[in-house]
C-alpha atoms as a printed R data frame, in Angstrom:
    type eleno elety resid chain resno      x       y      z
1   ATOM     1    CA   UNK     A     1  8.933 107.379 36.304
2   ATOM     2    CA   UNK     A     2 10.440 104.807 33.968
3   ATOM     3    CA   UNK     A     3  7.538 105.360 31.572
4   ATOM     4    CA   UNK     A     4  8.285 109.069 31.519
5   ATOM     5    CA   UNK     A     5 11.879 108.294 30.576
6   ATOM     6    CA   UNK     A     6 10.882 105.903 27.792
7   ATOM     7    CA   UNK     A     7  8.332 108.383 26.496
8   ATOM     8    CA   UNK     A     8 11.013 111.064 26.427
9   ATOM     9    CA   UNK     A     9 13.784 109.033 24.838
10  ATOM    10    CA   UNK     A    10 11.716 106.747 22.604
11  ATOM    11    CA   UNK     A    11  8.740 108.799 21.407
12  ATOM    12    CA   UNK     A    12  8.168 106.450 18.460
13  ATOM    13    CA   UNK     A    13  6.792 103.703 20.688
14  ATOM    14    CA   UNK     A    14  3.088 102.948 20.018
15  ATOM    15    CA   UNK     A    15  1.958 103.941 23.520
16  ATOM    16    CA   UNK     A    16  4.064 107.133 23.680
17  ATOM    17    CA   UNK     A    17  1.095 109.256 22.626
18  ATOM    18    CA   UNK     A    18 -1.066 108.084 25.523
19  ATOM    19    CA   UNK     A    19 -1.856 110.571 28.270
20  ATOM    20    CA   UNK     A    20 -0.185 108.752 31.162
21  ATOM    21    CA   UNK     A    21 -1.434 109.589 34.653
22  ATOM    22    CA   UNK     A    22  1.642 110.574 36.661
23  ATOM    23    CA   UNK     A    23  1.748 111.833 40.234
24  ATOM    24    CA   UNK     A    24  2.767 115.530 40.340
25  ATOM    25    CA   UNK     A    25  5.693 114.724 42.650
26  ATOM    26    CA   UNK     A    26  7.054 112.160 40.194
27  ATOM    27    CA   UNK     A    27  6.608 114.561 37.311
28  ATOM    28    CA   UNK     A    28  8.433 117.336 39.164
29  ATOM    29    CA   UNK     A    29 11.270 114.996 40.115
30  ATOM    30    CA   UNK     A    30 11.585 113.817 36.519
31  ATOM    31    CA   UNK     A    31 11.674 117.384 35.218
32  ATOM    32    CA   UNK     A    32 14.600 118.421 37.419
33  ATOM    33    CA   UNK     A    33 16.486 115.161 36.804
34  ATOM    34    CA   UNK     A    34 16.664 115.230 32.996
35  ATOM    35    CA   UNK     A    35 19.003 117.482 31.023
36  ATOM    36    CA   UNK     A    36 18.742 117.788 27.248
37  ATOM    37    CA   UNK     A    37 21.457 118.390 24.663
38  ATOM    38    CA   UNK     A    38 19.777 119.966 21.668
39  ATOM    39    CA   UNK     A    39 20.648 118.842 18.174
40  ATOM    40    CA   UNK     A    40 17.852 119.395 15.705
41  ATOM    41    CA   UNK     A    41 15.480 120.430 18.495
42  ATOM    42    CA   UNK     A    42 12.722 118.068 17.348
43  ATOM    43    CA   UNK     A    43 12.484 116.085 20.590
44  ATOM    44    CA   UNK     A    44 13.077 118.757 23.199
45  ATOM    45    CA   UNK     A    45 10.321 120.919 24.664
46  ATOM    46    CA   UNK     A    46 11.179 124.588 24.440
47  ATOM    47    CA   UNK     A    47  9.483 125.911 27.572
48  ATOM    48    CA   UNK     A    48  9.806 123.083 30.098
49  ATOM    49    CA   UNK     A    49 12.869 120.950 29.281
50  ATOM    50    CA   UNK     A    50 16.272 121.768 30.755
51  ATOM    51    CA   UNK     A    51 18.168 122.481 27.544
52  ATOM    52    CA   UNK     A    52 19.511 126.019 27.948
53  ATOM    53    CA   UNK     A    53 22.737 126.024 29.990
54  ATOM    54    CA   UNK     A    54 21.362 123.095 31.995
55  ATOM    55    CA   UNK     A    55 18.210 124.979 32.956
56  ATOM    56    CA   UNK     A    56 14.692 125.323 31.624
57  ATOM    57    CA   UNK     A    57 13.016 128.547 30.611
58  ATOM    58    CA   UNK     A    58 10.708 127.953 33.560
59  ATOM    59    CA   UNK     A    59 13.787 128.434 35.759
60  ATOM    60    CA   UNK     A    60 15.317 131.299 33.781
61  ATOM    61    CA   UNK     A    61 12.180 133.325 33.091
62  ATOM    62    CA   UNK     A    62  9.336 132.322 35.446
63  ATOM    63    CA   UNK     A    63  7.381 135.569 34.978
64  ATOM    64    CA   UNK     A    64  7.509 135.215 31.195
65  ATOM    65    CA   UNK     A    65  6.605 131.517 31.204
66  ATOM    66    CA   UNK     A    66  3.574 132.318 33.370
67  ATOM    67    CA   UNK     A    67  2.120 134.119 30.327
68  ATOM    68    CA   UNK     A    68  2.369 131.041 28.088
69  ATOM    69    CA   UNK     A    69 -0.789 128.864 27.830
70  ATOM    70    CA   UNK     A    70 -0.427 125.262 28.941
71  ATOM    71    CA   UNK     A    71 -1.157 123.928 25.450
72  ATOM    72    CA   UNK     A    72  2.088 125.516 24.270
73  ATOM    73    CA   UNK     A    73  4.147 124.682 27.345
74  ATOM    74    CA   UNK     A    74  3.786 120.940 26.888
75  ATOM    75    CA   UNK     A    75  3.971 120.786 23.085
76  ATOM    76    CA   UNK     A    76  6.216 123.473 21.614
77  ATOM    77    CA   UNK     A    77  9.554 121.969 20.561
78  ATOM    78    CA   UNK     A    78 12.813 123.871 20.347
79  ATOM    79    CA   UNK     A    79 12.802 123.523 16.561
80  ATOM    80    CA   UNK     A    80  9.317 125.022 16.264
81  ATOM    81    CA   UNK     A    81 10.075 127.783 18.753
82  ATOM    82    CA   UNK     A    82 13.303 128.929 17.101
83  ATOM    83    CA   UNK     A    83 11.950 128.816 13.560
84  ATOM    84    CA   UNK     A    84 11.113 132.438 12.749
85  ATOM    85    CA   UNK     A    85 11.090 133.171 16.510
86  ATOM    86    CA   UNK     A    86  7.859 131.226 16.865
87  ATOM    87    CA   UNK     A    87  8.214 131.221 20.647
88  ATOM    88    CA   UNK     A    88  7.205 134.890 20.754
89  ATOM    89    CA   UNK     A    89  3.713 133.987 19.498
90  ATOM    90    CA   UNK     A    90  3.201 131.687 22.504
91  ATOM    91    CA   UNK     A    91  3.200 134.602 24.931
92  ATOM    92    CA   UNK     A    92 -0.259 135.885 25.827
93  ATOM    93    CA   UNK     A    93 -1.359 138.954 27.781
94  ATOM    94    CA   UNK     A    94  0.424 142.086 28.885
95  ATOM    95    CA   UNK     A    95  4.025 141.895 30.040
96  ATOM    96    CA   UNK     A    96  4.987 143.141 33.466
97  ATOM    97    CA   UNK     A    97  8.319 144.905 33.919
98  ATOM    98    CA   UNK     A    98  9.814 141.677 35.274
99  ATOM    99    CA   UNK     A    99  8.476 139.639 32.343
100 ATOM   100    CA   UNK     A   100  9.736 142.267 29.886
101 ATOM   101    CA   UNK     A   101 13.245 142.101 31.325
102 ATOM   102    CA   UNK     A   102 13.172 138.308 31.095
103 ATOM   103    CA   UNK     A   103 11.931 138.555 27.509
104 ATOM   104    CA   UNK     A   104 14.932 140.637 26.424
105 ATOM   105    CA   UNK     A   105 17.298 138.362 28.327
106 ATOM   106    CA   UNK     A   106 15.943 135.237 26.600
107 ATOM   107    CA   UNK     A   107 15.956 137.002 23.241
108 ATOM   108    CA   UNK     A   108 19.688 137.735 23.557
109 ATOM   109    CA   UNK     A   109 20.477 134.165 24.606
110 ATOM   110    CA   UNK     A   110 18.475 132.582 21.782
111 ATOM   111    CA   UNK     A   111 20.012 134.815 19.132
112 ATOM   112    CA   UNK     A   112 23.352 133.128 19.827
113 ATOM   113    CA   UNK     A   113 21.915 129.597 19.794
114 ATOM   114    CA   UNK     A   114 22.350 127.426 16.699
115 ATOM   115    CA   UNK     A   115 20.487 124.198 15.913
116 ATOM   116    CA   UNK     A   116 22.329 121.206 14.428
117 ATOM   117    CA   UNK     A   117 19.904 119.945 11.824
118 ATOM   118    CA   UNK     A   118 20.057 116.204 11.271
119 ATOM   119    CA   UNK     A   119 21.482 115.552 14.753
120 ATOM   120    CA   UNK     A   120 19.130 113.907 17.253
121 ATOM   121    CA   UNK     A   121 18.547 115.506 20.620
122 ATOM   122    CA   UNK     A   122 20.050 113.706 23.615
123 ATOM   123    CA   UNK     A   123 18.430 113.389 27.015
124 ATOM   124    CA   UNK     A   124 20.599 112.624 30.035
125 ATOM   125    CA   UNK     A   125 19.501 111.311 33.412
126 ATOM   126    CA   UNK     A   126 21.394 113.606 35.808
127 ATOM   127    CA   UNK     A   127 21.474 111.297 38.882
128 ATOM   128    CA   UNK     A   128 23.382 108.640 36.909
129 ATOM   129    CA   UNK     A   129 27.040 108.904 35.896
130 ATOM   130    CA   UNK     A   130 26.249 107.233 32.574
131 ATOM   131    CA   UNK     A   131 23.279 109.474 31.876
132 ATOM   132    CA   UNK     A   132 21.004 106.446 31.572
133 ATOM   133    CA   UNK     A   133 17.876 106.087 33.675
134 ATOM   134    CA   UNK     A   134 17.694 103.419 36.367
135 ATOM   135    CA   UNK     A   135 14.952 102.765 38.884
136 ATOM   136    CA   UNK     A   136 17.542 102.553 41.663
137 ATOM   137    CA   UNK     A   137 18.929 106.028 40.972
138 ATOM   138    CA   UNK     A   138 15.385 107.420 40.785
139 ATOM   139    CA   UNK     A   139 14.532 105.828 44.138
140 ATOM   140    CA   UNK     A   140 17.674 107.261 45.755
141 ATOM   141    CA   UNK     A   141 16.885 110.658 44.234
142 ATOM   142    CA   UNK     A   142 13.477 110.713 45.907
143 ATOM   143    CA   UNK     A   143 15.078 110.263 49.325
144 ATOM   144    CA   UNK     A   144 17.780 112.905 48.913
145 ATOM   145    CA   UNK     A   145 17.692 115.078 52.024
146 ATOM   146    CA   UNK     A   146 15.536 112.626 53.966
147 ATOM   147    CA   UNK     A   147 16.186 112.208 57.672
148 ATOM   148    CA   UNK     A   148 17.845 108.850 58.275
149 ATOM   149    CA   UNK     A   149 16.236 106.576 60.855
150 ATOM   150    CA   UNK     A   150 19.388 105.075 62.342
151 ATOM   151    CA   UNK     A   151 18.039 101.841 63.896
152 ATOM   152    CA   UNK     A   152 16.004 100.814 60.829
153 ATOM   153    CA   UNK     A   153 18.320  97.915 60.052
154 ATOM   154    CA   UNK     A   154 18.195  96.603 63.630
155 ATOM   155    CA   UNK     A   155 14.411  96.443 63.368
156 ATOM   156    CA   UNK     A   156 13.527  95.558 59.791
157 ATOM   157    CA   UNK     A   157 16.455  93.168 59.141
158 ATOM   158    CA   UNK     A   158 15.838  91.103 62.278
159 ATOM   159    CA   UNK     A   159 13.893  87.842 62.218
160 ATOM   160    CA   UNK     A   160 10.644  88.590 64.049
161 ATOM   161    CA   UNK     A   161  6.952  88.560 63.128
162 ATOM   162    CA   UNK     A   162  5.929  91.740 61.260
163 ATOM   163    CA   UNK     A   163  3.707  92.998 64.097
164 ATOM   164    CA   UNK     A   164  6.683  92.874 66.487
165 ATOM   165    CA   UNK     A   165  8.845  94.848 64.069
166 ATOM   166    CA   UNK     A   166  6.090  97.411 63.664
167 ATOM   167    CA   UNK     A   167  5.723  97.757 67.421
168 ATOM   168    CA   UNK     A   168  9.473  98.215 67.881
169 ATOM   169    CA   UNK     A   169  9.517 100.852 65.169
170 ATOM   170    CA   UNK     A   170  6.763 102.780 66.981
171 ATOM   171    CA   UNK     A   171  8.530 102.351 70.316
172 ATOM   172    CA   UNK     A   172 11.842 103.754 69.048
173 ATOM   173    CA   UNK     A   173  9.954 106.712 67.553
174 ATOM   174    CA   UNK     A   174  8.047 107.222 70.848
175 ATOM   175    CA   UNK     A   175  4.700 106.667 69.143
176 ATOM   176    CA   UNK     A   176  3.223 104.115 71.567
177 ATOM   177    CA   UNK     A   177  0.228 105.184 73.630
178 ATOM   178    CA   UNK     A   178  1.837 105.275 77.043
179 ATOM   179    CA   UNK     A   179  0.689 107.559 79.878
180 ATOM   180    CA   UNK     A   180  2.843 110.526 78.850
181 ATOM   181    CA   UNK     A   181  1.313 110.691 75.355
182 ATOM   182    CA   UNK     A   182 -2.204 110.142 76.668
183 ATOM   183    CA   UNK     A   183 -1.753 112.923 79.242
184 ATOM   184    CA   UNK     A   184 -0.633 115.419 76.596
185 ATOM   185    CA   UNK     A   185 -3.915 114.822 74.800
186 ATOM   186    CA   UNK     A   186 -6.071 115.021 77.916
187 ATOM   187    CA   UNK     A   187 -6.976 111.304 77.824
188 ATOM   188    CA   UNK     A   188 -7.326 108.883 80.733
189 ATOM   189    CA   UNK     A   189 -3.998 107.337 81.655
190 ATOM   190    CA   UNK     A   190 -2.309 105.426 84.487
191 ATOM   191    CA   UNK     A   191 -0.848 107.644 87.204
192 ATOM   192    CA   UNK     A   192  2.211 105.419 87.513
193 ATOM   193    CA   UNK     A   193  3.994 102.756 85.528
194 ATOM   194    CA   UNK     A   194  1.711  99.676 85.669
195 ATOM   195    CA   UNK     A   195  4.706  97.357 86.104
196 ATOM   196    CA   UNK     A   196  6.703  99.037 88.897
197 ATOM   197    CA   UNK     A   197  4.301 101.670 90.299
198 ATOM   198    CA   UNK     A   198  7.316 103.893 91.028
199 ATOM   199    CA   UNK     A   199  7.640 106.353 88.146
200 ATOM   200    CA   UNK     A   200  5.684 108.051 85.406
201 ATOM   201    CA   UNK     A   201  5.084 105.825 82.418
202 ATOM   202    CA   UNK     A   202  6.923 106.539 79.165
203 ATOM   203    CA   UNK     A   203  7.848 104.012 76.518
204 ATOM   204    CA   UNK     A   204 11.542 104.398 77.400
205 ATOM   205    CA   UNK     A   205 10.809 103.791 81.078
206 ATOM   206    CA   UNK     A   206  8.470 100.885 80.402
207 ATOM   207    CA   UNK     A   207 10.824  98.939 78.143
208 ATOM   208    CA   UNK     A   208 14.187  99.997 79.481
209 ATOM   209    CA   UNK     A   209 14.432 101.898 82.779
210 ATOM   210    CA   UNK     A   210 11.668 100.265 84.850
211 ATOM   211    CA   UNK     A   211 13.025  98.057 87.674
212 ATOM   212    CA   UNK     A   212 10.550  95.347 86.674
213 ATOM   213    CA   UNK     A   213 11.676  95.570 83.041
214 ATOM   214    CA   UNK     A   214 15.377  95.481 83.947
215 ATOM   215    CA   UNK     A   215 14.731  92.384 86.014
216 ATOM   216    CA   UNK     A   216 13.164  90.733 82.976
217 ATOM   217    CA   UNK     A   217 16.070  91.800 80.755
218 ATOM   218    CA   UNK     A   218 18.538  90.289 83.237
219 ATOM   219    CA   UNK     A   219 16.629  87.018 83.579
220 ATOM   220    CA   UNK     A   220 16.175  86.470 79.833
221 ATOM   221    CA   UNK     A   221 19.700  87.546 78.889
222 ATOM   222    CA   UNK     A   222 21.050  85.229 81.609
223 ATOM   223    CA   UNK     A   223 19.454  82.287 79.805
224 ATOM   224    CA   UNK     A   224 21.647  83.059 76.780
225 ATOM   225    CA   UNK     A   225 24.758  83.952 78.791
226 ATOM   226    CA   UNK     A   226 24.526  87.648 77.937
227 ATOM   227    CA   UNK     A   227 23.512  88.973 81.352
228 ATOM   228    CA   UNK     A   228 26.418  91.458 81.257
229 ATOM   229    CA   UNK     A   229 24.446  93.388 78.622
230 ATOM   230    CA   UNK     A   230 21.516  94.054 80.960
231 ATOM   231    CA   UNK     A   231 20.437  97.727 80.652
232 ATOM   232    CA   UNK     A   232 21.331 100.000 83.567
233 ATOM   233    CA   UNK     A   233 20.293 103.478 84.657
234 ATOM   234    CA   UNK     A   234 23.058 105.502 83.013
235 ATOM   235    CA   UNK     A   235 20.801 107.825 81.030
236 ATOM   236    CA   UNK     A   236 20.917 105.835 77.815
237 ATOM   237    CA   UNK     A   237 17.848 105.323 75.647
238 ATOM   238    CA   UNK     A   238 16.785 101.914 74.386
239 ATOM   239    CA   UNK     A   239 18.006 102.832 70.922
240 ATOM   240    CA   UNK     A   240 21.448 103.911 72.179
241 ATOM   241    CA   UNK     A   241 21.865 100.820 74.349
242 ATOM   242    CA   UNK     A   242 20.777  98.473 71.559
243 ATOM   243    CA   UNK     A   243 23.113 100.079 69.000
244 ATOM   244    CA   UNK     A   244 26.083  99.579 71.352
245 ATOM   245    CA   UNK     A   245 25.131  96.215 72.828
246 ATOM   246    CA   UNK     A   246 24.871  94.445 69.470
247 ATOM   247    CA   UNK     A   247 28.606  94.979 68.911
248 ATOM   248    CA   UNK     A   248 29.423  93.332 72.243
249 ATOM   249    CA   UNK     A   249 27.945  90.108 70.897
250 ATOM   250    CA   UNK     A   250 29.880  87.844 68.531
251 ATOM   251    CA   UNK     A   251 28.915  88.293 64.858
252 ATOM   252    CA   UNK     A   252 27.498  84.759 64.815
253 ATOM   253    CA   UNK     A   253 25.050  85.609 67.600
254 ATOM   254    CA   UNK     A   254 24.219  89.176 66.567
255 ATOM   255    CA   UNK     A   255 21.107  88.361 64.540
256 ATOM   256    CA   UNK     A   256 19.779  86.214 67.349
257 ATOM   257    CA   UNK     A   257 20.470  88.964 69.881
258 ATOM   258    CA   UNK     A   258 18.545  91.518 67.810
259 ATOM   259    CA   UNK     A   259 15.578  89.151 67.574
260 ATOM   260    CA   UNK     A   260 15.754  88.604 71.332
261 ATOM   261    CA   UNK     A   261 15.723  92.357 72.055
262 ATOM   262    CA   UNK     A   262 12.528  92.772 70.051
263 ATOM   263    CA   UNK     A   263 11.000  89.690 71.699
264 ATOM   264    CA   UNK     A   264 11.630  91.018 75.219
265 ATOM   265    CA   UNK     A   265 10.316  94.497 74.385
266 ATOM   266    CA   UNK     A   266  7.244  92.982 72.706
267 ATOM   267    CA   UNK     A   267  6.293  90.938 75.768
268 ATOM   268    CA   UNK     A   268  6.938  93.802 78.170
269 ATOM   269    CA   UNK     A   269  4.448  95.817 76.133
270 ATOM   270    CA   UNK     A   270  1.914  92.970 76.046
271 ATOM   271    CA   UNK     A   271  2.288  92.385 79.781
272 ATOM   272    CA   UNK     A   272  1.765  96.097 80.387
273 ATOM   273    CA   UNK     A   273 -1.436  95.989 78.319
274 ATOM   274    CA   UNK     A   274 -2.686  93.002 80.316
275 ATOM   275    CA   UNK     A   275 -2.194  94.990 83.519
276 ATOM   276    CA   UNK     A   276 -3.905  98.114 82.135
277 ATOM   277    CA   UNK     A   277 -6.821  96.610 80.219
278 ATOM   278    CA   UNK     A   278 -7.402  93.217 81.830
279 ATOM   279    CA   UNK     A   279 -6.636  94.008 85.466
280 ATOM   280    CA   UNK     A   280 -3.729  91.557 85.647
281 ATOM   281    CA   UNK     A   281 -0.959  91.991 88.209
282 ATOM   282    CA   UNK     A   282  2.694  92.274 87.136
283 ATOM   283    CA   UNK     A   283  4.295  88.837 87.351
284 ATOM   284    CA   UNK     A   284  7.903  87.870 86.648
285 ATOM   285    CA   UNK     A   285  6.936  84.228 86.343
286 ATOM   286    CA   UNK     A   286  4.174  84.834 83.789
287 ATOM   287    CA   UNK     A   287  6.144  87.116 81.471
288 ATOM   288    CA   UNK     A   288  9.287  84.961 81.645
289 ATOM   289    CA   UNK     A   289  7.264  81.909 80.698
290 ATOM   290    CA   UNK     A   290  5.615  83.815 77.837
291 ATOM   291    CA   UNK     A   291  9.001  84.953 76.503
292 ATOM   292    CA   UNK     A   292 10.481  81.455 76.701
293 ATOM   293    CA   UNK     A   293  7.472  79.912 74.967
294 ATOM   294    CA   UNK     A   294  7.539  82.515 72.210
295 ATOM   295    CA   UNK     A   295 11.302  82.143 71.765
296 ATOM   296    CA   UNK     A   296 10.863  78.413 71.147
297 ATOM   297    CA   UNK     A   297  8.059  79.092 68.678
298 ATOM   298    CA   UNK     A   298 10.188  81.615 66.787
299 ATOM   299    CA   UNK     A   299 13.040  79.117 66.596
300 ATOM   300    CA   UNK     A   300 10.693  76.471 65.213
301 ATOM   301    CA   UNK     A   301  9.305  78.994 62.715
302 ATOM   302    CA   UNK     A   302 12.725  79.740 61.216
303 ATOM   303    CA   UNK     A   303 14.550  82.235 63.454
304 ATOM   304    CA   UNK     A   304 17.977  80.694 62.810
305 ATOM   305    CA   UNK     A   305 19.870  83.466 64.560
306 ATOM   306    CA   UNK     A   306 17.791  83.070 67.700
307 ATOM   307    CA   UNK     A   307 18.123  79.274 67.477
308 ATOM   308    CA   UNK     A   308 21.912  79.559 67.703
309 ATOM   309    CA   UNK     A   309 21.571  81.718 70.813
310 ATOM   310    CA   UNK     A   310 18.668  80.115 72.654
311 ATOM   311    CA   UNK     A   311 19.526  76.947 74.645
């Protein structure tokens, strides 16, 4: 998008005449983000730029603009269009009643418009207070109206291997292939949770509500002196518990706690897979040893937050 801005504001650059390949979404975002203040009209496109009361003719007269060939849409400047009403010659085909009404409306507006010869056109980047383009403002603009994923920082800002972060992201979004998801698609699935054999398997149950899992949470958190944070059966989800529990840990230990949460969830998932695909039996001793070994490896690999928490 930066190239579009430079091409618009500095058309004298050697590469400005190149036909740059731009994704339609980027082009549409750029079009609605740039407003033009017309001076001489030499550097503002008549049909597509937003120069008339902050809008483009595409917005004001869509039925009329639909009759203009593309070769004129992307080339006709305001100066050319207003000279001897040259814009009228761009219209091709018969006018519908709607297009005719728009034609008269635009005619009246343009009759009151005066060019300022010798004054350069100005182009303003609407998302910025200064009117200058920045990649940051363009990035933010693309995500306007997006649904915020609340625990993103807990996952992506924690020190863990990338595959563990990716797993945790899928788990929070309920995108792991547990029995409930497999059943909805008519696929083979365990009848009960492979770890406790007491309830139907969902990712929330497996990592958070399962009696086997809660025993693991208690044992591992006890090693760090945080056993009071062990999840209980009060209807909370893993995401809700994690968001609250992190604030019950001192700021110095918070990063280590977040890494530990992902570590425990990761090994519960791996242990579950061993039971399902390799015929292993659930074992407190095995999974606790795996978690402790991995915790030491993470500390050696640079998990400073976890190092301050792990004995």
